[in-house]
C-alpha positions as CSV (number, residue, x, y, z in Angstrom):
1,X,-18.8,5.7,32.0
2,X,-18.5,3.3,28.9
3,X,-15.7,2.2,26.9
4,X,-16.5,0.8,23.3
5,X,-13.7,-1.5,22.2
6,X,-12.6,-4.4,20.3
7,X,-9.2,-6.3,20.6
8,X,-6.6,-5.9,19.4
9,X,-7.2,-2.3,18.5
10,X,-5.7,0.6,20.5
11,X,-8.8,0.1,22.8
12,X,-6.2,-1.8,24.7
13,X,-4.6,1.5,25.8
14,X,-7.6,2.9,27.2
15,X,-8.6,-0.4,29.0
16,X,-5.1,-0.5,30.4
17,X,-5.5,3.1,31.9
18,X,-8.8,2.3,33.4
19,X,-7.3,-0.8,35.0
20,X,-4.2,1.3,36.4
21,X,-6.7,3.7,37.7
22,X,-8.9,1.3,39.1
23,X,-12.0,3.0,37.7
24,X,-15.3,1.2,37.2
25,X,-16.4,1.2,33.6
26,X,-18.8,-0.6,31.4
27,X,-16.9,-2.3,28.5
28,X,-19.0,-2.5,25.5
29,X,-17.6,-4.6,22.6
30,X,-18.1,-3.5,19.1
31,X,-17.4,-6.4,16.7
32,X,-15.4,-4.9,13.9
33,X,-15.5,-8.3,12.0
34,X,-19.2,-8.3,11.9
35,X,-19.2,-4.5,10.8
36,X,-20.9,-3.3,14.1
37,X,-18.5,-0.1,13.7
38,X,-20.5,0.8,10.7
39,X,-24.1,0.5,12.5
40,X,-25.9,3.9,12.6
41,X,-26.0,3.9,16.3
42,X,-22.3,3.6,16.7
43,X,-21.5,6.1,13.8
44,X,-23.3,8.5,15.9
45,X,-20.7,8.2,18.6
46,X,-17.8,8.0,16.2
47,X,-18.4,9.2,12.5
48,X,-15.1,7.6,11.6
49,X,-16.3,4.2,12.7
50,X,-13.1,3.6,14.5
51,X,-12.3,2.4,18.3
52,X,-12.0,3.1,21.0
53,X,-14.7,5.5,22.1
54,X,-15.1,6.7,25.7
55,X,-18.5,7.9,26.9
56,X,-18.5,9.8,30.1
57,X,-22.0,11.5,30.8
58,X,-22.3,14.1,28.0
59,X,-18.7,13.6,26.9
60,X,-18.0,11.5,23.9
61,X,-14.3,11.0,23.3
62,X,-12.5,9.4,20.4
63,X,-8.7,8.7,19.9
64,X,-6.9,6.5,22.3
65,X,-4.3,9.0,23.4
66,X,-7.0,11.6,24.0
67,X,-8.8,9.1,26.0
68,X,-5.9,8.2,28.3
69,X,-4.9,11.7,28.9
70,X,-8.7,12.5,30.0
71,X,-8.7,9.7,32.2
72,X,-5.3,10.6,33.8
73,X,-6.5,14.2,34.3
74,X,-9.9,13.2,35.6
75,X,-8.2,11.2,38.3
76,X,-5.1,13.1,39.2
77,X,-4.7,11.6,42.7
78,X,-3.9,8.3,41.0
79,X,-0.5,9.8,39.7
80,X,-0.7,8.6,35.9
81,X,0.0,12.2,34.8
82,X,2.7,14.5,36.6
83,X,1.5,17.6,38.2
84,X,4.9,19.3,37.6
85,X,4.8,21.0,34.4
86,X,8.2,19.9,33.3
87,X,7.5,16.3,34.1
88,X,4.1,16.5,32.3
89,X,5.7,18.0,29.2
90,X,7.7,15.0,29.0
91,X,4.6,12.9,29.2
92,X,3.3,14.8,26.1
93,X,6.7,14.5,24.4
94,X,6.7,10.9,24.5
95,X,3.1,10.4,23.8
96,X,3.6,12.4,20.5
97,X,6.9,10.7,19.8
98,X,5.0,7.5,20.0
99,X,2.1,8.7,17.7
100,X,4.2,10.3,15.1
101,X,7.5,8.4,15.0
102,X,6.7,4.8,15.9
103,X,2.9,4.4,14.9
104,X,3.1,5.9,11.6
105,X,5.7,3.4,10.1
106,X,3.8,0.6,11.6
107,X,0.6,1.9,9.9
108,X,2.4,1.9,6.7
109,X,3.6,-1.6,7.1
110,X,0.1,-2.8,7.9
111,X,-1.5,-0.8,5.0
112,X,1.0,-2.4,2.4
113,X,0.8,-5.9,3.8
114,X,-2.7,-6.6,4.9
115,X,-5.0,-3.6,4.7
116,X,-4.6,-2.7,1.1
117,X,-5.7,-5.1,-1.9
118,X,-2.8,-6.8,-3.2
119,X,-2.7,-4.6,-6.2
120,X,-2.1,-1.4,-4.4
121,X,0.5,-2.8,-1.9
122,X,4.2,-1.3,-2.2
123,X,6.8,-3.6,-0.9
124,X,9.3,-0.8,-1.1
125,X,7.2,1.5,1.2
126,X,7.3,-1.5,3.7
127,X,11.0,-1.6,3.7
128,X,11.3,2.3,4.1
129,X,9.0,2.1,7.0
130,X,10.7,-0.6,8.7
131,X,13.9,1.4,8.5
132,X,12.2,4.4,9.9
133,X,10.6,2.6,12.9
134,X,14.2,1.0,13.5
135,X,15.9,4.5,13.6
136,X,13.3,6.0,16.0
137,X,13.3,2.8,18.2
138,X,17.2,3.5,18.6
139,X,16.3,6.9,19.9
140,X,14.0,5.6,22.5
141,X,16.3,2.9,23.4
142,X,18.9,5.3,24.3
143,X,16.5,7.3,26.4
144,X,15.2,4.3,28.3
145,X,18.6,2.8,29.1
146,X,18.7,2.8,32.9
147,X,15.3,3.9,33.2
148,X,12.1,2.0,34.3
149,X,9.7,4.2,32.7
150,X,9.8,7.0,30.0
151,X,9.4,9.6,32.8
152,X,10.3,9.6,36.5
153,X,7.4,7.3,37.2
154,X,4.5,5.4,35.6
155,X,2.3,7.5,33.4
156,X,-0.1,7.0,30.6
157,X,2.8,7.7,28.3
158,X,4.1,4.2,29.2
159,X,0.6,2.4,28.4
160,X,0.5,4.2,25.0
161,X,4.3,3.2,24.4
162,X,4.1,-0.3,25.5
163,X,1.2,-1.1,23.3
164,X,2.9,0.4,20.2
165,X,6.2,-1.6,21.1
166,X,4.1,-4.7,21.2
167,X,2.8,-3.8,17.9
168,X,6.3,-3.4,16.6
169,X,7.3,-6.7,18.3
170,X,4.6,-8.4,16.3
171,X,6.4,-7.4,13.0
172,X,9.8,-8.4,14.3
173,X,11.1,-4.8,14.6
174,X,12.4,-5.2,18.3
175,X,14.8,-8.2,17.6
176,X,17.9,-6.1,17.8
177,X,16.5,-3.9,20.8
178,X,17.1,-5.7,24.3
179,X,16.4,-2.5,26.1
180,X,12.9,-2.1,24.5
181,X,12.0,-5.8,24.9
182,X,13.0,-5.6,28.6
183,X,10.7,-2.6,29.1
184,X,8.0,-4.2,27.1
185,X,8.3,-7.3,29.6
186,X,8.2,-5.1,32.4
187,X,5.1,-3.2,31.4
188,X,3.1,-6.3,30.5
189,X,4.1,-8.0,33.7
190,X,2.2,-5.6,35.6
191,X,-0.7,-7.1,37.4
192,X,-3.2,-4.7,35.6
193,X,-1.7,-4.9,32.2
194,X,-4.2,-5.9,29.5
195,X,-3.7,-8.7,27.0
196,X,-0.8,-8.5,24.6
197,X,-1.7,-8.1,20.9
198,X,-0.9,-11.8,19.9
199,X,-3.4,-12.9,22.7
200,X,-6.1,-10.3,21.6
201,X,-5.7,-11.6,17.8
202,X,-6.0,-15.1,18.9
203,X,-9.2,-14.4,20.7
204,X,-10.6,-12.8,17.5
205,X,-9.1,-14.7,14.7
206,X,-9.1,-12.9,11.4
207,X,-9.4,-9.3,13.3
208,X,-7.6,-6.5,11.3
209,X,-4.5,-4.8,12.6
210,X,-4.8,-2.4,15.4
211,X,-7.0,0.5,14.7
212,X,-8.1,4.0,16.1
C-alpha cells in the first residue's frame, strides 16, 4: 500500500486514518511546490493532479473521504467505522456534512484570498462564506455538546472533521466556538494524530491551501 501525499493537504486525513489503524503504508511525498503533481507518471494515478492518492494493489483511489472510508472498511476489526447500520449512517451523515457544509465555504475563502489572481477575488464572497461556515459550525457545536466524538465512538468521521475544523481555525472561524475548539484539542492530542495544518505549512513554507 502507498499513500501519495503532501502537507498540509487533506492527505493528513488519510495519514491519520492509517496511523489510528496501525497499518503499514509506504508514504510517497509529491511536491506540489515543484509541480510534481503535474508529472506524467503522477497524472496516470490521478488525472486531476491532486492529493492524496492511495494505491493498494490494483486499486488506485483518490479523494480523501473515499480513502478513509476504504481503509476503515478494509480493517473493520479496528472499529473506525461502526457495524451497526444506524451508527454507520451517522458517520456518513457527518462526513457529508463536513464536505458540503464546512469545506465548501472554506474553499471559497481560500479561492478569493489566495488561490485566484487578485483581479478575480471577490471580498464579498469571502464575507458570505465566513457567515455560512459560522452558521453550520453552530449546528455542529450543538451536536457535539456533551459528546467526545461525533458518533458514539471514534470513527473516520472525526478525523475528517477535525482536519476541517483545524482549517477553519486557521482562518479564525472558531474564535466563538469553545465546544469546537475543545473537540479540536482532544482530537489532536491523540498520540497518533498527524501534524496540525500550521505545523505542516511551516514545514513547507509557501505551500498552497489544503487540496484534494
